[in-house]
SEMITOR-815632 format. One line per field, with one value per residue: x, y, z of N, C-alpha, C in turn; residue in one letter. Coordinates in nm, 3 decimals. Each point is the difference from the previous one (the first is absolute). Layout:
BEGIN
n.east = X:... .
n.north = Y:... .
n.up = Z:... .
ca.east = X:... .
ca.north = Y:... .
ca.up = Z:... .
c.east = X:... .
c.north = Y:... .
c.up = Z:... .
type = A:... .
END
This chain:
BEGIN
n.east = 12.175:0.058:0.049:0.034:0.043:0.058:0.043:0.034:0.053:0.049:0.044:0.040:0.003:0.031:0.061:-0.044:-0.104:-0.017:0.081:0.087:0.059:0.103:0.100:0.071:0.068:0.051:0.123:0.051:-0.001:-0.109:-0.031:0.052:0.084:0.059:-0.023:0.044:0.091:0.031:-0.009:0.065:0.080:0.011:0.002:0.078:0.073:-0.017:0.029:0.102:-0.029:0.086:0.023:0.042:0.085:-0.036:0.126:0.002:0.134:0.050:0.031:-0.122:-0.038:0.064:-0.039:-0.117:0.010:0.044:-0.102:-0.073:0.121:-0.047:-0.051:-0.112:-0.068:-0.066:0.108:0.045:-0.118:-0.003:0.128:-0.057:-0.086:0.018:0.006:-0.124:-0.112:0.066:0.092:0.000:0.035:0.045:-0.056:0.091:0.080:0.116:-0.073:0.080:0.012:0.121:0.011:-0.056:0.077:0.098:-0.038:-0.018:0.115:0.038:-0.076:0.107:-0.045:-0.017:0.041:-0.079:0.101:-0.081:-0.086:0.029:-0.009:-0.106:-0.052:0.042:-0.060:-0.068:-0.102:-0.036:0.102:-0.121:0.045:-0.110:-0.007:0.130:-0.006:-0.114:0.052:0.100:-0.106:0.060:-0.024:-0.047:0.044:-0.077:0.089:0.017:0.059:0.100:-0.046:0.120:-0.040:-0.118:0.032:-0.094:0.083:-0.025:-0.071:-0.103:0.076:0.037:-0.128:-0.039:0.091:-0.031:-0.127:0.006:0.074:-0.080:-0.104:0.061:0.057:-0.119:-0.032:-0.087:-0.098:0.016:0.122:0.008:-0.078:-0.113:-0.043:0.115:-0.014:-0.130:0.029:0.094:-0.096:-0.067:-0.039:0.092:-0.040:-0.128:0.029:0.067:-0.116:-0.030:-0.057:-0.121:0.044:-0.063:-0.101:-0.110:0.037:-0.090:0.021:0.002:0.106:-0.079:0.090:-0.043:-0.009:-0.052:-0.047:0.017:-0.095:-0.060:0.091:0.081:0.062:-0.129:0.020:0.121:-0.040:0.128:0.070:-0.066:0.056:-0.025:-0.121:-0.016:0.066:-0.051:-0.120:-0.050:-0.026:0.083:-0.015:-0.019:0.099:-0.124:0.006:0.054:-0.020:0.042:-0.011:-0.079:0.113:-0.082:0.109:-0.070:-0.071:-0.052:0.111:-0.055:0.116:-0.042:-0.010:-0.048:-0.075:-0.023:-0.022:-0.064:-0.065:-0.012:-0.036:-0.072:-0.039:-0.018:-0.054:-0.063:0.002:-0.020:-0.061 .
n.north = 8.704:-0.090:-0.065:0.121:0.030:-0.119:0.018:0.125:-0.049:-0.102:0.086:0.064:-0.131:0.028:0.098:-0.076:0.010:0.082:-0.098:0.071:-0.117:0.077:-0.011:0.070:0.019:0.066:-0.034:0.024:0.114:-0.068:-0.067:-0.112:-0.029:-0.074:0.100:0.085:-0.087:-0.024:0.131:0.023:-0.102:0.042:0.127:-0.037:-0.078:0.099:0.066:0.057:0.125:0.060:0.069:0.099:0.078:0.072:0.037:0.014:-0.010:0.112:0.027:-0.052:0.062:0.111:-0.021:-0.028:0.098:0.072:-0.054:0.016:0.042:0.115:-0.098:0.049:0.052:0.055:0.033:0.042:0.049:0.054:0.031:0.028:0.041:0.119:0.076:0.034:-0.056:-0.076:0.066:0.059:0.080:0.038:0.111:-0.087:0.089:-0.058:0.001:-0.087:0.022:-0.053:0.077:0.096:-0.034:-0.011:0.111:0.052:-0.049:0.034:0.101:0.072:0.001:0.117:0.025:0.098:0.045:0.077:-0.005:-0.126:-0.026:0.080:-0.058:-0.117:0.075:-0.112:0.076:0.019:-0.044:-0.030:-0.107:0.055:0.088:0.023:-0.007:0.070:0.080:-0.011:0.008:0.100:-0.041:0.117:0.022:0.039:0.069:-0.013:-0.120:0.001:0.000:-0.053:-0.044:-0.049:-0.009:0.062:-0.056:0.117:-0.105:0.069:0.038:-0.129:-0.023:0.103:-0.022:-0.128:0.034:0.092:-0.091:-0.096:0.079:0.027:-0.117:-0.049:0.109:-0.083:0.094:-0.074:0.013:-0.130:-0.033:0.051:-0.046:0.039:0.120:-0.007:-0.043:0.093:0.078:-0.065:-0.018:0.089:0.077:-0.029:0.023:0.098:-0.007:-0.014:0.119:-0.051:0.123:0.111:-0.081:0.073:-0.128:-0.073:-0.069:0.136:0.006:-0.002:0.064:0.093:0.127:0.065:0.093:0.091:0.024:0.001:0.058:0.099:-0.116:-0.022:0.131:-0.029:0.052:-0.007:-0.101:-0.103:-0.073:0.101:0.016:-0.129:-0.003:0.099:-0.023:-0.118:-0.033:-0.077:0.117:0.011:-0.086:-0.049:-0.088:-0.109:-0.069:-0.103:-0.058:0.106:0.030:0.071:0.062:0.087:0.050:0.093:-0.030:-0.110:-0.030:-0.124:0.034:0.108:0.029:-0.129:-0.004:0.115:-0.046:-0.121:0.068:0.081:-0.107:-0.062:0.112:0.009:-0.129:0.058:0.099 .
n.up = 10.373:-0.078:0.106:0.043:-0.122:-0.006:0.125:-0.033:-0.113:0.065:0.092:-0.107:-0.024:0.127:-0.068:-0.098:-0.080:0.104:0.035:-0.070:0.000:0.023:-0.082:0.085:-0.114:0.099:-0.036:-0.117:0.066:0.041:-0.112:0.046:-0.095:0.094:0.088:-0.092:-0.037:0.127:0.030:-0.113:0.031:0.126:-0.036:-0.098:0.079:0.086:-0.112:0.063:0.040:-0.080:0.111:-0.080:0.065:-0.105:-0.016:0.131:0.005:-0.049:0.125:0.027:-0.109:0.033:0.122:-0.050:-0.088:0.102:0.069:-0.108:-0.032:0.049:0.075:-0.047:0.102:-0.100:-0.066:0.114:0.038:-0.121:0.016:0.118:-0.094:0.064:-0.108:0.028:-0.041:0.086:-0.068:0.118:-0.101:0.119:-0.040:-0.041:0.058:0.020:-0.109:-0.061:-0.128:0.021:0.107:-0.070:-0.099:0.091:0.060:-0.122:-0.049:0.121:-0.045:0.036:0.124:-0.056:0.124:-0.041:0.075:-0.063:0.103:0.016:-0.131:0.010:0.109:-0.050:-0.092:-0.007:-0.033:-0.125:-0.068:0.051:-0.061:0.051:-0.094:0.008:0.134:-0.001:-0.092:0.083:0.082:0.068:0.122:-0.041:0.124:0.101:0.074:0.129:0.007:0.085:0.123:0.004:-0.123:0.046:0.127:-0.075:-0.089:-0.053:-0.040:0.047:0.101:0.012:-0.020:0.073:0.094:-0.011:-0.009:0.095:0.064:-0.042:0.024:0.114:0.034:-0.041:0.074:0.055:-0.007:-0.108:0.050:0.020:-0.100:0.041:-0.117:-0.052:0.055:-0.024:-0.122:-0.002:0.054:-0.093:-0.128:-0.037:0.104:-0.029:-0.129:0.057:0.068:-0.129:0.017:0.003:-0.005:0.037:-0.031:-0.015:-0.003:-0.061:0.110:0.012:0.076:0.107:-0.070:0.083:-0.038:0.103:-0.085:0.094:-0.090:0.120:-0.079:0.030:0.028:0.010:0.021:-0.046:-0.117:0.033:-0.049:0.050:-0.098:-0.082:0.051:-0.005:-0.116:-0.069:0.054:0.012:0.125:0.060:0.062:-0.133:0.022:-0.002:-0.099:0.053:-0.111:0.068:-0.122:-0.016:0.067:0.078:-0.045:-0.071:0.098:-0.079:-0.067:0.044:0.058:-0.004:0.127:-0.064:0.107:0.011:-0.132:0.005:0.105:-0.056:-0.108:0.077:0.064:-0.115:-0.052:0.116:-0.035:-0.117:0.064 .
ca.east = -0.098:-0.081:-0.088:-0.102:-0.092:-0.078:-0.091:-0.102:-0.090:-0.090:-0.092:-0.089:-0.117:-0.104:-0.039:-0.122:0.017:0.029:0.143:0.083:0.141:0.097:0.138:0.061:0.146:0.005:0.059:0.118:0.116:-0.010:-0.032:0.099:-0.043:-0.053:-0.133:-0.088:-0.036:-0.087:-0.130:-0.069:-0.044:-0.100:-0.123:-0.059:-0.049:-0.122:-0.094:-0.016:0.078:0.135:0.015:0.138:0.024:0.081:0.037:-0.068:0.083:0.107:0.117:-0.019:0.031:0.143:0.066:-0.025:0.082:0.139:0.019:-0.042:0.045:-0.073:-0.144:-0.092:-0.075:-0.095:0.078:0.059:-0.105:-0.036:0.105:-0.013:-0.129:-0.090:-0.117:-0.114:-0.129:-0.033:0.089:-0.048:0.120:-0.029:0.068:0.038:0.003:0.115:0.001:0.040:-0.091:0.013:-0.066:-0.144:-0.029:0.011:-0.113:-0.119:0.009:-0.022:-0.129:0.023:-0.079:0.082:-0.079:0.043:-0.020:0.039:0.021:0.125:0.109:0.016:0.047:0.138:0.074:0.050:-0.028:-0.143:-0.009:-0.052:-0.036:-0.122:-0.050:0.095:-0.006:-0.126:0.002:0.096:-0.063:0.006:-0.122:0.033:-0.093:0.041:0.016:0.031:0.123:-0.023:-0.042:0.119:0.026:-0.124:-0.080:-0.140:-0.034:-0.129:0.001:-0.063:0.104:0.099:-0.058:0.006:0.139:0.053:-0.052:0.048:0.145:0.013:-0.033:0.101:0.131:-0.018:-0.054:-0.118:-0.113:-0.082:0.070:-0.065:-0.146:-0.067:-0.030:0.123:0.035:-0.088:0.043:0.125:-0.027:-0.098:0.013:0.141:0.046:-0.057:0.069:0.132:-0.013:-0.072:-0.140:-0.098:-0.081:0.036:-0.114:-0.129:-0.051:-0.034:0.116:0.110:-0.012:-0.074:0.092:-0.038:-0.014:-0.114:0.048:-0.099:0.016:-0.077:0.095:0.046:0.094:-0.071:-0.089:0.035:-0.080:0.086:-0.030:0.030:0.141:0.084:-0.018:0.050:0.145:0.066:-0.057:-0.033:0.101:-0.045:-0.099:-0.135:-0.025:-0.071:-0.008:0.089:-0.044:0.102:-0.055:-0.136:-0.004:0.031:0.114:-0.026:-0.141:-0.022:0.132:0.039:0.058:-0.019:0.116:0.088:0.058:0.099:0.113:0.072:0.064:0.114:0.100:0.066:0.086:0.114:0.084:0.064:0.114:0.108:0.042 .
ca.north = 0.086:-0.079:-0.085:0.087:0.030:-0.119:-0.017:0.105:-0.030:-0.109:0.057:0.098:-0.069:0.008:0.141:0.034:0.039:0.142:0.023:-0.060:-0.012:0.033:0.016:0.127:0.015:0.146:0.056:-0.073:0.043:-0.044:-0.143:-0.074:-0.067:-0.129:0.015:0.048:-0.115:-0.088:0.062:-0.007:-0.137:-0.033:0.071:-0.056:-0.133:0.006:0.091:0.117:0.113:0.034:0.145:0.046:0.138:-0.003:0.125:0.111:0.120:-0.004:-0.057:-0.146:-0.051:0.016:-0.096:-0.136:-0.018:-0.013:-0.126:-0.116:-0.001:0.091:-0.031:0.079:-0.092:-0.078:-0.097:-0.095:-0.089:-0.083:-0.098:-0.101:-0.068:0.037:0.073:-0.075:0.067:0.005:0.096:0.137:0.084:0.135:0.118:-0.013:0.139:0.029:-0.112:0.019:-0.061:-0.145:-0.038:0.002:-0.117:-0.118:-0.001:-0.032:-0.138:-0.088:0.027:0.044:0.113:0.118:0.082:0.141:0.063:0.137:0.092:-0.039:0.037:0.145:0.042:-0.042:0.053:-0.113:0.028:0.008:-0.032:-0.136:-0.033:-0.075:-0.031:-0.090:-0.128:-0.066:-0.041:-0.111:-0.117:-0.003:0.036:0.126:0.034:0.112:-0.031:0.115:-0.025:-0.003:0.124:0.084:0.084:0.038:0.055:-0.034:-0.122:0.031:-0.043:0.102:0.101:-0.059:-0.002:0.136:0.042:-0.081:0.053:0.134:-0.008:-0.054:0.110:0.104:-0.031:-0.029:0.121:-0.043:-0.004:-0.120:-0.119:-0.069:0.028:-0.051:-0.141:-0.076:0.024:-0.082:-0.140:-0.022:0.001:-0.101:-0.130:-0.040:-0.033:-0.131:-0.100:-0.024:-0.092:-0.119:0.014:0.034:0.110:0.126:0.041:-0.047:-0.093:-0.134:-0.089:0.067:0.017:0.123:0.098:0.133:0.107:0.090:0.138:0.104:0.107:0.116:0.097:0.098:-0.058:-0.062:0.099:0.020:-0.083:-0.100:-0.140:-0.043:-0.041:0.119:0.067:-0.087:-0.007:0.131:0.097:-0.055:-0.060:-0.134:0.015:-0.021:-0.144:-0.030:-0.142:-0.087:-0.140:-0.092:-0.133:-0.002:0.033:0.139:0.026:0.135:0.040:0.138:0.049:-0.065:-0.131:-0.076:0.001:0.111:0.066:-0.090:-0.003:0.127:0.005:-0.091:0.063:0.105:-0.065:-0.057:0.111:0.063:-0.085:0.006:0.139 .
ca.up = -0.063:-0.091:0.081:0.057:-0.109:-0.025:0.112:-0.005:-0.113:0.042:0.100:-0.065:-0.054:0.103:0.023:-0.071:-0.141:-0.017:0.024:-0.104:0.041:-0.103:0.047:-0.043:-0.001:-0.004:-0.122:-0.047:0.079:0.138:0.002:-0.078:-0.124:0.037:0.058:-0.104:-0.085:0.081:0.017:-0.129:-0.020:0.100:-0.027:-0.121:0.032:0.082:-0.059:0.086:-0.049:0.046:-0.003:0.002:-0.043:-0.122:-0.067:0.067:-0.013:-0.101:0.062:0.005:-0.133:-0.019:0.090:-0.052:-0.122:0.046:0.071:-0.078:-0.139:-0.086:-0.003:0.082:0.090:-0.080:-0.077:0.098:0.046:-0.115:-0.022:0.103:-0.020:0.108:-0.047:-0.051:0.019:0.144:0.065:0.021:0.007:0.049:-0.051:-0.143:-0.040:-0.084:-0.096:-0.140:-0.097:0.013:0.126:-0.026:-0.082:0.085:0.094:-0.074:-0.048:0.113:0.061:0.138:0.052:0.035:0.091:0.005:0.131:-0.037:0.113:0.064:-0.092:0.004:0.132:0.017:-0.116:-0.078:-0.141:-0.035:-0.143:-0.006:-0.139:0.010:-0.134:-0.067:0.067:-0.032:-0.140:-0.011:0.057:0.145:0.070:0.069:0.105:0.086:0.140:0.085:0.073:0.145:0.066:0.026:-0.117:-0.065:0.110:0.022:-0.075:-0.063:-0.140:-0.086:-0.020:-0.088:-0.133:-0.056:-0.021:-0.112:-0.126:-0.033:-0.029:-0.135:-0.089:0.012:-0.058:-0.141:-0.063:-0.074:0.093:-0.022:0.053:0.110:0.006:0.118:-0.013:0.025:0.141:0.085:-0.021:0.076:0.140:0.039:-0.064:-0.009:0.133:0.036:-0.080:0.055:0.112:-0.044:0.041:-0.103:0.049:-0.060:-0.077:0.050:-0.099:0.049:0.008:0.066:0.145:0.040:0.058:-0.048:0.098:-0.015:0.003:0.028:-0.098:0.042:0.053:-0.101:-0.095:-0.113:-0.060:-0.139:-0.094:-0.060:0.034:0.139:0.008:0.002:0.129:0.106:-0.003:-0.002:0.095:0.132:0.086:0.044:0.107:-0.052:-0.004:0.124:0.029:-0.074:0.001:-0.049:-0.017:0.052:0.143:0.033:0.087:0.052:-0.021:0.048:0.037:0.125:-0.013:0.122:0.088:-0.041:0.114:0.056:-0.093:0.013:0.133:-0.003:-0.088:0.077:0.098:-0.071:-0.044:0.115:0.037:-0.097:-0.023 .
c.east = -0.091:-0.098:-0.114:-0.107:-0.093:-0.103:-0.112:-0.097:-0.100:-0.106:-0.103:-0.126:-0.116:-0.055:-0.129:0.028:0.030:0.145:0.078:0.145:0.090:0.138:0.057:0.151:0.027:0.053:0.127:0.124:-0.008:-0.025:0.097:-0.063:-0.067:-0.142:-0.102:-0.051:-0.091:-0.141:-0.081:-0.056:-0.114:-0.135:-0.068:-0.061:-0.135:-0.100:-0.029:0.088:0.141:0.020:0.147:0.008:0.097:0.022:-0.076:0.079:0.106:0.125:-0.007:0.038:0.150:0.076:-0.017:0.086:0.147:0.025:-0.028:0.025:-0.081:-0.146:-0.080:-0.071:-0.099:0.073:0.058:-0.105:-0.046:0.103:-0.008:-0.128:-0.102:-0.131:-0.108:-0.127:-0.043:0.084:-0.064:0.121:-0.036:0.091:0.030:0.004:0.112:0.022:0.049:-0.105:0.006:-0.067:-0.150:-0.039:0.003:-0.118:-0.129:-0.003:-0.031:-0.134:0.007:-0.097:0.094:-0.085:0.057:-0.036:0.039:0.025:0.131:0.119:0.029:0.057:0.148:0.092:0.062:-0.019:-0.150:-0.025:-0.047:-0.057:-0.128:-0.050:0.089:-0.004:-0.126:0.000:0.097:-0.058:0.006:-0.136:0.028:-0.108:0.057:0.012:0.031:0.141:-0.035:-0.031:0.119:0.025:-0.125:-0.104:-0.145:-0.046:-0.133:0.006:-0.063:0.099:0.106:-0.050:0.013:0.143:0.062:-0.043:0.059:0.150:0.026:-0.025:0.112:0.129:-0.010:-0.044:-0.119:-0.118:-0.092:0.066:-0.070:-0.148:-0.064:-0.027:0.121:0.042:-0.080:0.037:0.127:-0.028:-0.094:0.029:0.145:0.057:-0.049:0.073:0.137:-0.004:-0.079:-0.146:-0.089:-0.092:0.050:-0.107:-0.127:-0.064:-0.030:0.124:0.120:-0.023:-0.068:0.094:-0.037:-0.005:-0.131:0.050:-0.116:0.024:-0.074:0.092:0.050:0.088:-0.068:-0.101:0.025:-0.088:0.084:-0.038:0.030:0.146:0.093:-0.012:0.063:0.153:0.065:-0.053:-0.013:0.122:-0.054:-0.101:-0.143:-0.031:-0.058:0.008:0.100:-0.046:0.108:-0.059:-0.139:-0.016:0.039:0.119:-0.006:-0.145:-0.022:0.129:0.047:0.054:-0.013:0.131:0.097:0.069:0.110:0.125:0.087:0.074:0.122:0.112:0.077:0.096:0.125:0.096:0.078:0.126:0.121:0.046:0.047 .
c.north = -0.080:-0.089:0.081:0.035:-0.119:-0.023:0.101:-0.027:-0.110:0.052:0.092:-0.063:0.004:0.140:0.039:0.060:0.147:0.035:-0.077:0.000:0.032:0.007:0.130:-0.011:0.147:0.057:-0.076:0.037:-0.043:-0.150:-0.073:-0.064:-0.133:0.011:0.052:-0.117:-0.095:0.057:-0.007:-0.140:-0.038:0.064:-0.053:-0.138:0.004:0.102:0.123:0.113:0.009:0.148:0.039:0.146:-0.005:0.141:0.119:0.129:-0.019:-0.066:-0.151:-0.062:0.003:-0.102:-0.144:-0.027:-0.022:-0.137:-0.122:0.016:0.084:-0.025:0.095:-0.096:-0.088:-0.108:-0.107:-0.101:-0.093:-0.109:-0.113:-0.081:0.033:0.059:-0.090:0.071:0.006:0.105:0.137:0.088:0.142:0.103:-0.006:0.137:0.033:-0.116:0.044:-0.061:-0.153:-0.048:-0.008:-0.125:-0.126:-0.011:-0.040:-0.146:-0.099:0.023:0.042:0.112:0.110:0.098:0.141:0.060:0.147:0.090:-0.031:0.044:0.149:0.046:-0.033:0.049:-0.113:0.025:0.002:-0.048:-0.147:-0.030:-0.087:-0.047:-0.104:-0.141:-0.077:-0.051:-0.118:-0.129:-0.013:0.037:0.121:0.032:0.108:-0.048:0.127:-0.006:0.010:0.137:0.092:0.093:0.043:0.045:-0.049:-0.123:0.014:-0.034:0.101:0.112:-0.049:-0.002:0.138:0.040:-0.078:0.059:0.135:0.001:-0.058:0.111:0.102:-0.040:-0.037:0.123:-0.032:-0.012:-0.120:-0.125:-0.054:0.035:-0.071:-0.151:-0.089:0.013:-0.090:-0.149:-0.029:-0.014:-0.112:-0.137:-0.049:-0.038:-0.134:-0.111:-0.034:-0.098:-0.125:0.002:0.036:0.108:0.130:0.051:-0.055:-0.085:-0.132:-0.089:0.061:0.002:0.132:0.090:0.136:0.100:0.075:0.142:0.094:0.119:0.127:0.101:0.086:-0.059:-0.058:0.095:0.020:-0.089:-0.108:-0.140:-0.028:-0.030:0.121:0.074:-0.081:0.006:0.137:0.102:-0.057:-0.047:-0.134:0.008:-0.026:-0.149:-0.044:-0.147:-0.077:-0.143:-0.086:-0.140:-0.012:0.037:0.145:0.007:0.141:0.035:0.134:0.057:-0.053:-0.138:-0.075:-0.006:0.113:0.065:-0.083:-0.006:0.125:0.008:-0.090:0.055:0.108:-0.058:-0.056:0.107:0.060:-0.079:0.014:0.142:0.063 .
c.up = -0.094:0.075:0.061:-0.104:-0.027:0.111:-0.001:-0.113:0.038:0.100:-0.067:-0.055:0.098:0.018:-0.067:-0.135:-0.022:0.027:-0.106:0.045:-0.121:0.061:-0.056:0.011:-0.024:-0.130:-0.035:0.083:0.146:0.011:-0.090:-0.124:0.034:0.054:-0.100:-0.086:0.078:0.012:-0.128:-0.025:0.094:-0.033:-0.129:0.027:0.071:-0.052:0.083:-0.051:0.061:-0.015:0.009:-0.047:-0.120:-0.056:0.058:-0.018:-0.107:0.059:0.009:-0.133:-0.024:0.082:-0.052:-0.122:0.039:0.061:-0.088:-0.150:-0.094:-0.012:0.091:0.096:-0.076:-0.075:0.093:0.046:-0.113:-0.024:0.102:-0.014:0.108:-0.052:-0.061:0.033:0.147:0.072:0.006:0.027:0.041:-0.062:-0.150:-0.067:-0.100:-0.096:-0.138:-0.091:0.010:0.129:-0.022:-0.079:0.083:0.095:-0.072:-0.043:0.114:0.071:0.145:0.035:0.045:0.081:0.009:0.134:-0.009:0.120:0.074:-0.086:0.005:0.135:0.021:-0.113:-0.083:-0.151:-0.026:-0.143:-0.017:-0.138:-0.004:-0.138:-0.069:0.062:-0.036:-0.142:-0.019:0.056:0.149:0.059:0.088:0.102:0.091:0.146:0.078:0.057:0.150:0.058:0.025:-0.119:-0.071:0.101:0.008:-0.074:-0.074:-0.148:-0.093:-0.031:-0.097:-0.143:-0.065:-0.032:-0.115:-0.134:-0.036:-0.027:-0.138:-0.103:-0.003:-0.073:-0.148:-0.081:-0.089:0.097:-0.020:0.053:0.123:0.011:0.119:-0.007:0.030:0.146:0.092:-0.015:0.081:0.148:0.046:-0.059:-0.003:0.135:0.044:-0.074:0.057:0.116:-0.036:0.037:-0.120:0.057:-0.067:-0.093:0.064:-0.108:0.065:-0.006:0.065:0.151:0.033:0.079:-0.057:0.114:-0.029:0.022:0.024:-0.095:0.040:0.069:-0.114:-0.107:-0.124:-0.064:-0.148:-0.088:-0.070:0.049:0.147:0.017:0.010:0.132:0.113:0.009:0.014:0.101:0.140:0.078:0.053:0.113:-0.053:-0.017:0.133:0.038:-0.087:0.017:-0.065:-0.002:0.067:0.145:0.023:0.096:0.060:-0.032:0.062:0.059:0.135:-0.030:0.132:0.081:-0.026:0.120:0.066:-0.087:0.015:0.134:0.004:-0.087:0.074:0.104:-0.066:-0.044:0.117:0.045:-0.092:-0.030:0.129 .
type = Q:R:E:E:C:I:Q:M:Y:E:S:S:K:K:W:G:E:T:V:I:F:A:I:S:C:H:A:V:Y:T:V:S:E:E:N:L:V:W:A:A:G:F:T:R:E:H:G:I:P:L:H:V:H:V:S:E:T:E:Q:E:V:L:D:C:K:A:A:H:G:G:L:S:P:V:E:Y:L:D:S:L:G:V:L:G:S:N:V:I:A:A:H:T:L:W:L:S:D:R:D:V:E:I:M:G:R:N:G:V:T:C:V:H:N:I:N:S:N:L:K:L:A:S:G:Y:H:F:L:S:K:E:L:A:E:A:G:A:N:V:T:L:G:T:D:G:S:A:S:S:N:N:L:D:M:L:E:A:M:K:T:S:A:I:M:Q:K:A:W:R:R:D:P:T:A:M:P:I:E:K:L:I:E:C:A:T:V:N:G:A:R:S:M:G:L:E:C:G:R:L:E:E:G:M:L:A:D:F:I:L:V:D:T:D:N:C:F:F:L:S:P:G:S:F:E:S:N:F:I:Y:S:A:H:S:D:C:I:T:D:L:V:C:N:G:R:F:L:M:R:D:R:K:V:E:G:E:K:E:I:L:E:N:A:R:K:A:I:S:K:I:I .
END
């Protein structure tokens, strides 16, 4: 497996600047201590991200404590020297105060996958404010299609915000400005990219939104209407590093991609 990772990393240099190579160690309960330590060292040496699921469920935390002398998944990874600013930790849902401090001290990216967490009944008590104040890089994700289905980031933004307001019993929790930062700048930072804002020197990564519809009739701000009223169907164009990947809601080779996907699915169901 390690040799395969090394070979893939070397090959990735030919893929172009829009492809970022990363290593994923699924979780502390599926990957050995030896492999976790190796992956951490390799990714730091080469300046690439390391992705790992952390404290997604309460049972995961209980099992980790039982297996590793009372250490939570966060404490266990910290004891191995795995955590760092290149680590992208998915979920980070069941955290103690000490876990939050450790994540912040190491500058770990904590990815909130609210729709997946709700569908799988993993939980909803994501400590976004506490993690950010501790120094962690808080961002948003969808998780996989098996637990998040449409992989709609706009939907994830809305659900993340309203769940923060609900469990904190505070309608001012997760203000729009912070929410947008989590979904844009912070996400880019997790991958080592300079984008997420329309500024000189930033990568030309942006979307175009059609506001000529009922979702933008409210006199409220564009951001409020976009997040709380609109759906992703109003996004017409996607530009990545100055190149259109979607134009007028059409992706190059879309029909072929869908047809190949249907064929692949038919073989596994």
